[in-house]
C-alpha positions, 0 to 999 in steps of 0.5 A, a space after each residue: 500500499 505504501 509503494 502505491 502511495 509513494 508512486 501516486 505522490 510522485 505522479 502528482 508531483 510530476 503533473 504539478 511541475 508540468 503545469 508550473 512551467 511557463 510556455 516557450 516562445 514558440 507556444 505564445 501567439 499574438 491572437 490576431 486570428 482570434 481578433 479576426 474571428 471576434 470582429 467577423 462574428 460581431 459583423 454577423 451579429 450586426 447584420 442579423 440585427 439589421 436584417 431582423 429590423 428591416 423585416 419587422 418594419 416590413 411586417 409592421 407596414 403590411 399590418 397597417 396597410 391591412 394586408 393581413 386578415 383581421 381575425 389573425 389579431 385575435 389572441 390565441 386561447 390559452 390551453 
């Protein structure tokens, strides 16, 4: 039993030594790719927001023009 404890203690100590080692120069990136990805995702969200706003304006204008049937304005009964 004590041999197992000694072995596990050494194994955990070895992992702790690996975790404390700082990264080397070739492992450190600038993050430029992540910045580009972030900007592209922000642009996609902005595009979707503008598109949603445009579609809602069209729907509101059509509702005011009477394109939709009036019976559609009734609230649905709660089930």
